[in-house]
N, C-alpha and C positions, 0 to 999 in steps of 0.2 A: 058153169063157166069156169075155166081154168085160169089160174092166176099165176104171174112170175115170183121167184121167189124173194122179189124186193117188195111186195105187197104185204105188209106186217099186220098181225092182228094186234090189238092191244089187249089188255088181261081179261077183257070181259068177252073178247071174240070179235071184236068190230073191227073192220079194216082200219087202217090208218088214214085219218082223214087227209086230203090233198095238200090243205095247207101246214100241215106238219110232216108230209112227206119230204125228206131231204133232197130227193131224185127228181122231185117234180121241176119241169121244166128243163131237164137234163136229157141230152142225147141217148138213145140206148146203147148197149153193150154189145159188142161183136161176140162171136162165139168163142173167143179165147178170153172174153172179159173185159177188153180193152175200150174205151170209149170211142165213138166213130166221128166226134166232132173233129174240127180242124187242129193240128196239133199245136200245142202253146211253144211259144219261144223257149229256148235253153234256160234253164235257171238252175241255180245252185242248190242241189240237192243233196242229202247225206243218204248212205247205204249200211248194209251189214249191220252192226251192233247199233247203229244210229237208230234204224227204223226198228230193232229190237226194243230200244228204250220206248219207241211209239206204242208198243203193244201194252207195255206196263202202265206207261202214262194214261193211256185211254182208259185202262180198267180202273186205276185210282179216281181218274177224273170222274167218272162215273160213281165210284164208290162213295167219294166225299159228300155227295148229295143223292144216295141211292134212294132214302126213305123219303123225299120229295118229289112233287111232282115234276119238278126241273129234272131230277135224276132219273124219272121214268122216262121224260121227253129224249134225254140225251141216251139212254139204253135203245128208244127206238130208232133215232139217228143212226147209231152205231149198227143195229141188226138190219137195217133196209139197205144201207151202202156196203157192208162187207162181204166180200166174195166167199164163197162156200164150196168146199171140195169133200169127198167121201175119204177122209184120210184115215180114220181108225178101221183097222182091220178087224174082221169077224173072228179070225183065229190068229194065233201067233203073238198077241197081245195079252199075255196070261199071267202076269204078275198080281202081286197083292193090291187089290182095288181099295184100300182105305182112303179117306180123304180126297185130294184133288191132285192130280199130277198133270201138267200142261207143257208140252214140249214147243219150245221156241225156235224157229229155224230161219236163218237167213241164207238165200240162196247167192252163189257165186255166181251166176248170169248177170253178163253185162249187155244182153241183147236189146234192152229198151234206151240204153244211154245215146245219145248222138256222138259223133264224133268230136263235138266241140266239148260235150261235157265229159267225154274219155281222156280228153287232152288236159282239161281244167283240173279234171280229179286224179290224173295220173293213174287210172284206172287198169290201163292195160287193154288188153285185147279180151275177147270174149272166152271163158273157160268153160262153157257148156252149163250142165244143170246140177254139178256139184254143190253140196251144201257146206258153206263156210263157216257159219256160227250156229251151235247147236246147245240150246240151254233147257236143263230141265227145271221147271218151277215146281215145287212142292208147296202146297197150302194145307195145312191140318184142318180137321173138321170145324175146329172152334175160329179159326181164322185169325189166331192171335198172332200169326208171324208168317213168313212166306222165306223159303229157301231156293238160291238160285244155283244149280250145277251146272258148270260149264263142260264141255266134251271137247278137248282139241281135235280139229279136224282130222289131224294124222293119226289119231288113235287105231292102234291095230288091233282089230277085233274080227270077232266071226260073223259074217254076214249071211242070213239064213239062205241056203241054196246058191252060195257064191264061195263059200270058203273064207279064209283070212285074207283082210285087205284093210285099207284105210277107211275109217268111218265115213267120210265124207263121200264116199263111193256108192254108199247103200241108195240112196236116191236116186244117183243116176242108173244103177243096174235096175232098179222098178220100172224107171221111166223108159229106158231103153228096151225092156223086155216086152212091152205092148204092140200089140199088131200094129202096123204101119198106118191101118184106116183109122185107127183109134184118134179121138177129138184130143186137144191139148189137156182139157181138164181131165180126161179119164188118165192121159199119162201122168201128169202131176199126182192125181189119186193114188196109182200103183206106187210112183215114187215115194210119196209121203207113207205108204202103208209100210213098204220094206223099212224105211227108216225107224218107224214106230217099231215094227217087230224086233228091229236091231237092237234099239235103246231098250225095250223092254225084257229082252234076254238078258241084257249085259248087265241091268240094274235090278232086276227081279220085281220091278213096279209094272202096274198095268197103267199105261198111259190113257187117261180119260180124255184129254183134248189137245188139239194141234193148232198151231198159229204160225203161219209161213209170211215171210216179208217179202213184199214188192220190192224189188231193188232201186225202182225209180220213185215210186209215190208220187204225188203230186205237191207235197208240202214239207216247208223245211220245218220241222220240229222244233228245233233250237232257236229259230226266230222266235215261235209261239211264246216259249219259256223264256226268253230273254238270254239265251246262252247256257251253258254248262259250265260250272268252276271244276276243273281239276288240277291237281297240284303234282307236279315233276319234280324229281329229287335233283336232274341233271338236265342242261339244255341238250337239246336234238336237232341233228340237220340230216335228215334223210331226204335230200333233195334229188337224189338219183332213183329212188324207187317210190316210196308212198306221197314224197312230196311236203312230209313233215317237218317245218322248221319252228322250233318252239323254244321259248326260254325255261329256264328252272324257275321253280316256285309257283304259287297258287296263280291262275288264270282265269278268264271266263274265254271258250272258245265256241263257235257256231259255224254253221254251213260248212264250206270245203275243208277249213281247219280242222272241225270236229271227224269229220271222215278220214282225214289223213292221220289224226291222231289215234284212231280205232285201227286203221289199216297197218300201220308200222310194224314191222318185226324184224327188219334188217337194222344192226346197231345196236340192239337190244340184249342185255345178258342171257336173257331166257327165250331169245327167239318168239316163237308162237305162244309160248307159255306166258310170258310178259305182255303179250299182244292180248291175251285173254283177260288178264287183270286189268288192261286198259278198258276193254270192252265192259266189264264189271262196273268199273269206276266211273264210266260215262253213264250207264244205266243208273247208278246208284246217284249220280248227280242229277239226272232228269227228274227221278224220284225226290230229291231232296227240293227242287225247283217246283214238282207238283204239290208238295204238301206246305209252300211257303204262301206268306199271304198274297204276294202277288198274282198267283194264279187261284187261290182260295176264293179270293173274293172278286174275281174278275170273271163272271158268267161266259162273257164274249170268248175269252180263252178258254174257257173249259170246252165249248162247243167246239172251237177250231181244232182243239186237240182230238177229239173226239172222231171229228169229222176226218182228219189227216190220218189217223190211226186206222180208221174203217175203210178209208180208200186204199191203203197201203197193205191191207193183210187179206189173206187168204185162210180162213179157219174151218175147223170138221163143219158138219153139218148140224150138231148138236150142242155146240158151245153158245151158251146164254152169257151174253156180255155182263147184262145187268145182273143177271144172279151171280155170276163169279164175283162182280163188284161188291154185292152185298155181303158175301162170305168174307172179303178182305176189308170190311171197314173199319176193323180195330188196328189194322197193321200200321205200326210207325217206322220212320226210318231206321231206328236202333233195333226192330225186331225183323229186318229184312237181312238175311246174310249171303254171302257170296262164296263159294267153293268151287274147286276143280275136282273132278274124279280124280280118286288116287292113282297115281301115276309113276314110272320110275324115270321120267324124263326122255329126252330126245336119244334115238338110237336107229339102228338100221337093220334092214331085213332084206337079204338080197341086194339089190341096187337102190332099194326104197328107204329115203328119209321118214321113220317112223316116230311115233311117240309110245312107248312101251307101258301099258297099264298095269298095275300091281296084279296079283294073281286072282282067279276068280272070286275065290271066298271071300278075301280081303274087300273087293267091290261090293259084292252082295250084303257084307256086314255093314259096309258104310251106309248103302242106301237103306238097310233094315233100321240102324240107328236114327237115320235122316227122318225117316217115314213113322217111327215109332212115336203113338201118342205119347204125350208128356205125363208121367204119373202124379196123381195129386198127392202132394206134401202133406203128411198127417199134420193136424194143427197142433201147434206149440202149446203146452201147459202154460196157463197164465202163472207168471212168477206170483210167489205168495206175498202175502202184505207183511211188511216189516214187525216185528214183535216190538213191543214197548221198552226202551233202554234199559227200565228198571228189572224187568224180567231176563236180562241177558248178562250173563257171566263170561268175562273176557280173559284169557291169557294172553299176554303181551310178550314177544320175543323180538329181540334186536337182531336183525341180520345184516344191517344197512353198513356196520363197520365205524358209526359215527357214535363216539361215546355219551352215554346218558340218554339215549333217545327213548329206550324203553320207559324211563321213569316219567320222561316228560309225557310221553303218550298216555301212560298210566293216569297223570292228573288231570289231562284233558279229557278222558274219558269218564273218568269219575265226575269232574264237573258237569259233563252231559247227562249223567243220571245213569251210566252202566255202573255196574259191579266187576271190578279187576281182581280176579282170583290170584294172580300172580303176574310178575314181570323179570325178565332176565334176558340173558342172551340167546341167540338161536345156535344151531348145531354148526352153522358158518355165519360169517362175516361179509359174504361176497353176494349177497341175494340182491338181483336189480330190480326186481319188481315185489311190491308189498303183496302177502298172499293172506287171504281170508279162508281158513279151513274149517270144516264142521263136518259133524257125522252125518250119517243119512237119516233124514227126518226132522233136522234142526234148520231147515232151509228158512224159516222166518227168522229165528236169531241171528244167522248168517247175514240175512238181507238188512236187518238193522244195524248192523255194524257196516257193510257195505256203503249204507246211506251216508255216513259220517266220512268214509275214505273213498271219495270218488276214483275210479280208475284201477282201485285193487283187484287182483285177480280172485275169484271165488272159486273152491274146489272143495270136492269131499274128500275127507281123510280118514282112512281106516284106523287110524290108531288116535283118533281125537275122541276124548271121552263124551258121550252123549250129555247135552244140557251145557256144553262149554264151547265158545269159538275162540279157535287160537288166531292171532293177529300176527304174522310175521313181518316186521318191518324190512322194507328193501331200500336202497339207494335212492330210490325215485320218491320216498315218502316225505310229505312236506308238512304234516301236523294233521291233528283230526279237525274234520271240518274243511280240509283244503284238498284239491285235486291231486294224485300223484302226477308226476313228469309223465308225459304222453311216452308210451313206447311203441314207436310206429313199428306195426308187423312187417316182416321182410314179404315184400312182394313177389309171388311167383311169377316165373319168367313165362311169357307169353310163348307157345309153340309156334314155332316159324310156320307152321301149315294151319293156324288159327284162323277161322273164316273172317273176312272183312265184313261190316256192315254198310247200310246205305248211309248211316251216319259219320262213317271214317273218312277223315278228310286228310289223313298223313300221305306223305308224297310217295310216289311210285317211279319206276323206270319209264 
C-alpha cells in the first residue's frame, strides 16, 4: 500500500501514530501544496528575511531538546509538515563537500498575498519568481559554530547555461525553462537546482541542503517569540517605499513593522547592502530570543515555532531537521557569525544596476577559509613550578627614573629569602614596564621572581648569565609583593568587514 510523504516513520520504522501526527484532521494539500480548506481572513504576516529566521529558529528549537523524547517528537512534527522538493541537482553541484552547507532562499513572489495584505505591508505588486534573499549557512562537522553568508540579489555572476546576469535571476531561468505542462513542484525544483548550481560554482562548495521560504506562511514568528530587538543608529522614515517608520535606538519589532524593517533599502547609505545587514540582524535577534529562557522553558512556544517553520518551508528531499538540529546543539549566539560575500559594492553593467563581486579567486578563497576545519591548537606546556627563593640569585637594575628604587627592591628581595647578586642602574631610566629576564632553561628561577612582582613582563634574554635572574624596574614598579600598575594593551582596530555575531547588539543603519 502506498503512503504519501507525510506518513513519517519513527526511528524503529513504525508509522507515526495518528495521535502524534500533526496533520491529523487537516484538509489535504492541492497539487501545488496548498491547503484546500476555506481561506483564512487576512492577518499580519512577515516575509523574506522574517521567514528565513523561521528556518533557523525551527532548527534550534529542535536542537535544544534533540536528545529527549520531546525533541524527537518536534522533529517528527517538522518532518510530517514540511514541503519537499528535488532541489539538489545530480550534476553541477560539485564543490568540496565537507561538513554541511545549507542554502536558505526567500522568494520574491507575492502571488499568495491578498490585496489587503499587499496594501498593509506596502509590498507592491508581484515580481515573479526571482529570489530576494539568499544565504549560505555553513555548519562544520563538529557543530561548534555556524556561518551565515549573504549574497546580494543583484550580484553579477555567471548562471550556468545563461551567461552573466543578476544572481536573483537564476531561479527564474530554471523555473521558466521547464515544459509548460510541468507541475508547479517540478518548475520549483528545476529553479532551485539552477540556483544551487550557480551558488556552488561561485563558492566552490557543495550545497548539501536547500530550504525555500513560503512568502506568506501561516504564522507570525515574531509574535511567538515576543518580538525581535533591533538597534537603529538613526531614525528612519521610508513611508513612500517599504513603509518603515522607526525611531533611533534599541526597540522590539514584530509583525508588519518587522517586515518593513527588513525590506527597506531606500534612504539607507548602503542600499541593498545595508538591507542585507538588517536581514542578518533580524535573524540574529530571532536566535537570541530562541536561546532565552522565555522560549527555552516554554514547550508550547517551541512546538508553535516548529510548526510555523515547517508550514512555511520547502526543503530538499533529504534534509533531516532533527539530525541537523543535533549537529548544531553546541552552537551559541556568540559562535554564529554573519558575513556578506566579498564584493566591490554597487555598480552598473549596461543599463543594469548590479553589485560587482570580488574576482573569482578572492571569492573562492573566502569560502575555502570559511569552510576549513579549525586546526587543533597544540597543548601549551604547563608553566614550571617556581623555584625556592633561597635558590634564586637576582641582579636588580633601576630603569624607572626614581632614585634609590634598586636599593629598596634589594632589601625587600633579601627579606623574602632571595639572594641579590647586584643592584644598580639600568642602561636607561625610561622603562615603562618592569621586566624579568632569564636565560633559556631558568624558567623556574624567573617564575619565583614573577610570583613576587605580579604584572611584570617575563622574557628570555640572550645575554643573561645562566643561574641569575635580572629584574629591571620600570615606572610601573610598586615594590616587591605588590602588583605593577596595569599596562592596558592597545586594542587592535576591528576591520570594517569583520563578521557580526548573533550576540552583537550594536546599532546599524
